[in-house]
C-alpha positions as CSV (number, residue, x, y, z in Angstrom):
1,M,24.6,-125.2,162.3
2,K,26.7,-124.3,159.4
3,R,23.7,-124.6,157.1
4,V,21.7,-122.2,159.3
5,K,24.6,-119.6,159.1
6,R,24.7,-119.9,155.4
7,I,21.0,-119.3,155.0
8,H,21.2,-116.3,157.3
9,L,24.1,-114.8,155.3
10,I,22.1,-115.3,152.0
11,L,19.0,-113.6,153.5
12,T,21.1,-110.7,154.8
13,A,22.7,-110.2,151.4
14,F,19.3,-110.4,149.6
15,I,17.8,-107.8,152.0
16,C,20.8,-105.5,151.4
17,I,20.5,-105.8,147.7
18,F,16.7,-105.1,147.8
19,L,17.2,-102.0,150.0
20,L,19.9,-100.6,147.6
21,V,17.6,-101.1,144.6
22,S,14.7,-99.5,146.3
23,C,16.6,-96.4,147.4
24,A,18.0,-95.8,143.9
25,G,14.5,-94.4,142.7
26,P,13.0,-94.6,139.2
27,K,15.1,-94.7,136.1
28,P,15.8,-91.2,134.8
29,Q,14.1,-90.2,131.5
30,D,16.2,-89.8,128.4
31,V,17.2,-86.2,127.5
32,F,16.9,-85.1,123.8
33,T,19.3,-82.6,122.3
34,G,18.5,-83.2,118.7
35,P,15.8,-81.8,116.3
36,E,13.0,-83.1,118.5
37,A,14.1,-80.9,121.4
38,S,14.3,-77.9,119.2
39,Q,10.8,-78.4,117.9
40,S,9.4,-78.9,121.4
41,S,11.0,-75.6,122.7
42,S,9.6,-73.5,119.8
43,I,5.9,-74.2,120.4
44,H,5.5,-70.8,122.2
45,P,8.3,-68.6,120.8
46,K,8.9,-65.0,121.9
47,T,7.3,-62.8,119.2
48,P,9.7,-60.1,118.0
49,K,8.5,-56.6,117.8
50,P,7.6,-55.6,114.2
51,S,9.6,-52.7,112.7
52,P,7.4,-49.5,112.5
53,V,6.0,-49.1,109.0
54,P,6.6,-45.5,107.7
55,K,3.3,-43.7,107.4
56,T,2.2,-41.9,104.2
57,T,1.0,-38.4,105.1
58,T,-1.9,-37.0,103.1
59,L,-3.1,-33.5,102.7
60,E,-6.6,-33.1,101.2
61,L,-7.2,-29.9,99.2
62,R,-10.6,-28.7,97.8
63,A,-10.9,-25.8,95.4
64,V,-13.8,-24.0,93.7
65,G,-14.0,-21.3,91.0
66,D,-15.5,-17.8,90.9
67,I,-17.6,-16.6,93.9
68,M,-19.7,-13.8,92.5
69,M,-22.5,-11.6,93.9
70,H,-24.9,-10.1,91.4
71,D,-27.7,-7.7,92.4
72,P,-30.3,-10.5,92.8
73,Q,-28.0,-12.4,95.1
74,V,-27.5,-9.4,97.3
75,E,-31.3,-8.9,97.4
76,A,-31.8,-12.6,98.3
77,G,-29.8,-12.1,101.4
78,L,-31.6,-9.0,102.6
79,Q,-33.6,-9.6,105.9
80,A,-36.6,-7.8,107.2
81,D,-34.5,-5.9,109.7
82,G,-32.1,-4.6,107.1
83,S,-29.3,-7.1,107.8
84,Y,-28.0,-9.6,105.4
85,H,-27.7,-13.4,105.7
86,F,-26.3,-15.7,103.0
87,N,-25.7,-19.0,104.9
88,H,-28.6,-20.6,103.1
89,F,-26.9,-20.3,99.7
90,F,-24.4,-22.9,100.8
91,E,-26.3,-25.2,103.2
92,D,-26.6,-28.0,100.6
93,I,-23.0,-27.9,99.5
94,Q,-21.4,-27.4,102.9
95,P,-20.9,-31.1,103.6
96,Y,-18.9,-31.4,100.4
97,L,-16.5,-28.6,101.5
98,K,-16.0,-29.3,105.1
99,G,-13.5,-32.0,106.2
100,A,-10.7,-31.1,103.9
101,D,-7.4,-29.7,105.2
102,I,-7.6,-26.7,102.8
103,V,-10.7,-25.2,101.1
104,I,-9.9,-22.4,98.6
105,G,-12.0,-20.3,96.2
106,N,-11.7,-17.1,94.1
107,L,-13.5,-14.2,95.8
108,E,-14.7,-12.2,92.7
109,T,-16.3,-9.3,94.6
110,T,-15.2,-6.6,97.0
111,I,-16.7,-6.2,100.5
112,S,-18.5,-2.9,101.2
113,N,-20.6,-1.3,103.9
114,E,-24.0,0.6,104.1
115,E,-22.3,3.9,103.7
116,K,-20.5,3.0,100.5
117,G,-23.4,0.9,99.3
118,Y,-23.8,-2.5,97.7
119,G,-24.1,-3.6,94.1
120,G,-23.4,-6.2,91.5
121,Y,-22.1,-6.0,88.0
122,P,-20.2,-4.0,86.8
123,N,-18.8,-2.9,90.2
124,F,-19.2,-5.8,92.7
125,R,-19.6,-4.6,96.3
126,S,-21.1,-7.1,98.7
127,P,-22.2,-7.1,102.3
128,A,-19.7,-8.4,104.9
129,A,-22.2,-11.2,105.7
130,L,-21.0,-13.0,102.6
131,I,-17.6,-13.7,104.2
132,G,-19.2,-15.1,107.3
133,A,-21.3,-17.4,105.2
134,L,-18.3,-18.6,103.2
135,K,-16.5,-19.2,106.5
136,N,-19.4,-21.2,107.8
137,A,-19.5,-23.2,104.5
138,G,-16.0,-24.3,105.1
139,F,-13.7,-21.9,103.2
140,Q,-10.3,-21.3,104.8
141,I,-8.5,-19.4,102.0
142,L,-9.9,-16.9,99.4
143,T,-7.8,-15.5,96.6
144,T,-8.5,-11.8,95.7
145,A,-6.5,-11.3,92.5
146,N,-9.1,-10.9,89.7
147,N,-10.5,-8.3,87.4
148,H,-13.1,-7.1,90.0
149,A,-10.7,-6.8,92.9
150,L,-10.7,-3.0,92.6
151,D,-14.4,-2.5,92.1
152,G,-14.7,-0.8,95.5
153,R,-11.6,1.4,94.8
154,E,-9.0,1.6,97.5
155,F,-11.6,1.5,100.3
156,G,-13.0,-1.7,98.9
157,T,-9.7,-3.4,98.6
158,V,-8.7,-2.6,102.1
159,H,-12.1,-3.3,103.6
160,T,-12.2,-6.7,101.9
161,L,-8.9,-7.8,103.4
162,D,-9.9,-6.4,106.8
163,T,-13.2,-8.4,106.7
164,L,-11.3,-11.6,105.7
165,D,-9.0,-11.1,108.6
166,E,-11.8,-10.5,111.1
167,N,-13.4,-13.9,110.0
168,G,-10.1,-15.8,110.1
169,I,-9.9,-16.4,106.4
170,L,-6.4,-16.4,104.8
171,H,-6.0,-14.5,101.5
172,T,-3.5,-13.7,98.8
173,G,-3.6,-11.6,95.6
174,T,-4.2,-8.1,96.9
175,A,-2.4,-6.3,99.8
176,R,-2.6,-3.2,102.0
177,T,1.2,-2.6,102.2
178,S,4.3,-3.6,100.2
179,E,5.3,-5.8,103.2
180,E,2.1,-7.7,103.0
181,R,2.4,-8.0,99.2
182,D,5.8,-9.6,99.6
183,R,4.7,-12.0,102.2
184,I,4.1,-15.4,100.7
185,L,1.0,-17.2,101.9
186,M,2.3,-20.4,103.4
187,V,0.1,-23.1,104.9
188,E,1.4,-26.1,106.7
189,K,-1.0,-29.1,107.3
190,N,-0.1,-32.7,108.0
191,D,3.6,-32.0,107.8
192,I,3.3,-30.7,104.3
193,K,4.1,-27.0,103.6
194,I,2.3,-25.3,100.8
195,G,2.9,-21.9,99.2
196,I,0.0,-20.2,97.4
197,L,0.3,-17.4,94.9
198,A,-2.4,-15.5,93.0
199,Y,-2.4,-13.2,89.9
200,T,-4.8,-11.5,87.5
201,Y,-4.6,-10.4,83.8
202,G,-6.2,-7.0,84.7
203,T,-8.7,-5.0,86.7
204,N,-11.1,-3.5,84.1
205,G,-9.5,-0.1,84.2
206,M,-10.2,0.4,87.9
207,E,-6.5,0.7,88.6
208,V,-6.7,4.4,87.8
209,T,-8.6,4.8,91.1
210,I,-5.6,3.6,93.1
211,P,-2.8,6.0,93.9
212,D,0.3,5.4,91.7
213,R,2.6,4.8,94.7
214,K,0.2,2.1,96.0
215,L,-0.7,0.2,92.9
216,P,2.5,-1.9,92.7
217,F,1.6,-3.6,96.0
218,T,-2.2,-3.3,95.9
219,I,-2.8,-6.2,93.4
220,N,-0.7,-8.9,91.7
221,Y,-0.9,-8.6,87.9
222,I,0.5,-11.3,85.7
223,D,4.1,-10.4,85.2
224,K,6.6,-13.2,84.5
225,D,9.5,-11.5,86.3
226,R,7.5,-10.9,89.4
227,I,6.1,-14.4,89.3
228,R,9.6,-15.8,88.9
229,E,10.7,-13.9,92.0
230,D,7.7,-14.9,94.0
231,I,8.3,-18.6,93.2
232,H,11.9,-18.4,94.1
233,R,11.1,-16.7,97.5
234,A,8.4,-19.2,98.2
235,R,10.8,-22.1,97.7
236,E,13.4,-20.3,99.9
237,E,10.8,-20.0,102.6
238,G,10.3,-23.8,102.6
239,A,7.3,-24.3,100.3
240,E,7.3,-28.0,99.3
241,V,4.2,-27.6,97.1
242,L,3.5,-24.5,95.0
243,I,-0.1,-23.6,94.0
244,T,-0.7,-20.7,91.6
245,C,-4.3,-19.3,91.3
246,I,-4.4,-17.3,88.0
247,H,-7.2,-15.2,86.6
248,W,-6.9,-15.5,82.8
249,G,-8.4,-16.6,79.5
250,T,-11.5,-15.6,77.5
251,E,-14.9,-15.3,79.1
252,Y,-17.4,-18.0,78.3
253,Q,-15.0,-20.0,76.1
254,R,-14.9,-23.7,77.2
255,N,-11.4,-24.3,76.0
256,P,-8.1,-22.4,76.9
257,N,-6.6,-20.0,74.5
258,D,-3.0,-19.9,73.4
259,S,-2.1,-17.3,76.0
260,Q,-3.3,-19.6,78.8
261,K,-1.4,-22.6,77.4
262,E,1.8,-20.6,77.1
263,M,1.5,-19.2,80.6
264,A,0.7,-22.6,82.0
265,D,3.9,-24.0,80.4
266,F,5.8,-21.0,81.9
267,L,4.5,-21.6,85.4
268,I,5.3,-25.3,85.3
269,S,8.8,-24.6,84.0
270,Q,9.3,-22.4,87.0
271,G,8.4,-25.2,89.4
272,V,4.7,-24.6,90.1
273,D,3.0,-27.9,91.1
274,I,-0.7,-27.0,90.9
275,I,-2.5,-24.4,88.7
276,F,-6.1,-23.3,89.5
277,G,-7.5,-21.1,86.7
278,S,-10.5,-18.7,86.9
279,H,-12.3,-15.9,84.9
280,P,-13.9,-17.7,81.9
281,H,-17.0,-18.4,84.1
282,V,-17.3,-21.8,82.4
283,L,-15.4,-25.0,83.0
284,Q,-12.3,-25.6,81.0
285,P,-10.3,-28.8,80.8
286,M,-7.9,-30.2,83.4
287,E,-4.9,-32.5,83.2
288,R,-2.2,-34.4,85.1
289,R,1.1,-33.7,83.4
290,K,4.5,-35.4,83.8
291,V,7.5,-33.1,83.6
292,R,11.2,-33.7,83.7
293,L,13.2,-31.7,86.2
294,E,16.7,-30.3,85.7
295,D,18.2,-33.3,87.6
296,G,16.6,-35.7,85.2
297,T,13.9,-36.9,87.5
298,E,10.2,-36.7,86.7
299,K,7.3,-35.3,88.7
300,E,3.6,-34.9,88.1
301,V,1.8,-31.6,88.1
302,F,-1.9,-30.7,87.9
303,L,-3.7,-27.8,86.1
304,I,-7.3,-26.9,85.5
305,Y,-7.7,-24.0,83.1
306,S,-11.0,-22.9,84.7
307,L,-13.0,-24.1,87.6
308,G,-16.2,-22.4,86.4
309,N,-18.6,-20.4,88.6
310,F,-19.2,-21.6,92.1
311,I,-22.0,-19.1,92.7
312,S,-23.4,-16.3,90.5
313,N,-26.6,-15.1,88.8
314,Q,-25.4,-16.1,85.4
315,R,-28.0,-18.4,83.9
316,D,-26.8,-19.3,80.4
317,P,-25.7,-22.9,79.8
318,Y,-22.3,-23.7,81.1
319,R,-22.2,-20.5,83.2
320,D,-24.5,-21.8,85.9
321,S,-22.2,-24.6,87.0
322,G,-18.7,-25.5,88.3
323,V,-16.9,-28.1,90.3
324,I,-15.4,-28.8,93.7
325,L,-12.0,-30.2,92.9
326,D,-10.7,-32.7,95.4
327,L,-6.9,-33.2,95.2
328,K,-4.8,-35.3,97.6
329,I,-1.1,-34.6,98.1
330,N,0.9,-37.4,99.6
331,R,4.3,-37.6,101.4
332,D,6.0,-40.9,101.1
333,G,6.9,-42.3,104.6
334,N,10.1,-44.0,103.4
335,T,11.7,-41.3,101.2
336,G,9.9,-38.1,102.3
337,A,9.1,-37.4,98.7
338,I,5.9,-35.5,97.9
339,H,3.6,-36.4,95.0
340,L,0.1,-36.0,93.7
341,G,-2.4,-38.5,94.9
342,D,-6.0,-39.2,93.8
343,I,-7.9,-36.3,92.1
344,S,-11.7,-36.2,91.9
345,Y,-14.4,-33.6,91.4
346,T,-18.0,-32.9,92.4
347,P,-20.1,-31.2,89.7
348,T,-22.1,-28.2,91.2
349,W,-25.0,-26.2,89.9
350,V,-26.5,-22.9,91.0
351,Y,-30.2,-23.4,91.6
352,R,-32.1,-20.1,91.3
353,F,-35.8,-20.1,92.4
354,S,-38.4,-17.7,93.8
355,Q,-39.2,-17.4,97.5
356,N,-41.2,-14.8,99.3
357,G,-41.6,-12.8,96.1
358,K,-37.8,-12.5,95.4
359,P,-35.1,-14.7,93.9
360,D,-33.1,-17.1,96.0
361,F,-30.1,-19.3,95.4
362,R,-28.6,-22.6,96.4
363,V,-25.3,-24.2,95.3
364,L,-26.3,-27.9,94.8
365,P,-24.2,-31.1,94.4
366,V,-25.4,-32.3,91.0
367,G,-25.2,-36.0,91.5
368,K,-27.2,-36.0,94.7
369,F,-30.0,-33.7,93.5
370,M,-30.2,-35.4,90.2
371,K,-31.4,-38.5,92.0
372,N,-33.1,-37.5,95.3
373,G,-36.4,-36.3,93.6
374,K,-36.3,-32.8,95.2
375,L,-36.3,-31.0,91.9
376,S,-38.8,-31.2,89.2
377,G,-39.7,-29.8,85.8
378,S,-37.1,-27.5,84.1
379,A,-34.8,-27.6,87.2
380,E,-34.6,-31.4,87.2
381,E,-34.0,-31.3,83.4
382,R,-31.3,-28.7,83.8
383,I,-29.4,-30.4,86.6
384,R,-29.2,-33.6,84.5
385,S,-27.8,-31.6,81.6
386,V,-25.2,-30.1,83.9
387,W,-24.0,-33.6,84.9
388,E,-23.6,-34.6,81.3
389,E,-22.0,-31.3,80.3
390,T,-19.5,-31.5,83.2
391,T,-18.4,-35.1,83.0
392,T,-18.2,-35.1,79.2
393,H,-16.1,-31.9,79.2
394,L,-13.7,-32.7,82.1
395,G,-13.7,-36.4,81.4
396,Q,-13.3,-39.3,83.8
397,N,-10.0,-40.7,82.6
398,G,-7.8,-40.6,85.7
399,F,-10.3,-38.5,87.6
400,Q,-13.1,-39.8,89.8
401,V,-16.5,-38.1,89.6
402,N,-18.2,-37.7,93.0
403,E,-21.9,-37.6,93.6
């Protein structure tokens, strides 16, 4: 009996132990707190937001030289109904102008009407349709300070500016009032503010046709005191970049004279950043120049002594060609400093040919038409010569040549 009780107690104890072990559940897994745990938790880390990178702002400027209108060009634009149309002069070069933030050229003619009459050299008076054609080609700014600015007398000066206003083209160099003369042409694009000034060496004696009381504001002559004042006022008004368009030099000479060099040095010393020269009717050299400022820092400036002819009836070698200058101005996103960027140029040639029994004209991009087979004979030969003349004279050191 005692033995039976002992066995019963043993079985009861065994059952209790079994039940306790079964209810305890599986053995818990080890928990890691060392390097292994750190690596495991970083398999899918939270990606921090990158800091915004300051963006460099760029303004692209394109400039051409003298825009002239001789008698054969006026005749080429005359339509059967007596109206004038000049868009076709620029249809091949238009893609090389459009797309820039600023496109600027030197308007070396006045705008007239039927009553006053039209004509070329020596007193340039062109139909208003020319301005519409230039607008269509891509021009946004035309300077008017040159030796032919008074060819249409007081009427021509005023009518030219009125026509530019009607077509939405900005201008500087001549004025209708003293208030307009003192107003600096300011253009702001891509958060960069540019001031543009324009001056000429003379007006071929036509200044005698302007009343004495009006001449001081009618046109900007090259005068160092006045230029100094204009530069100071432009800076006070917030110009971060200063461009001076200056009509100077000796006609048909391919290199600048001493007077041009001295004036360029003066303009740069006064704080001008970019100089566009005109009047020689041929290309003259260009350069990037480093200058030291009063505070000891350096900056780079650009000047081209002459941009040549953009369009004219002049056919002698070197006078039938020019360039579209492409200049980039950059603002550093970190410091806010403004500096010159890439500078390139597109050689251009004025192609004169006969159509419908009269002369006609096209401004052509030299590189493209030198290769596309659309010209032949003397025209093909001449356009190849223009490429060689232009790239040799202006050089390619630091300047890209566009086709």
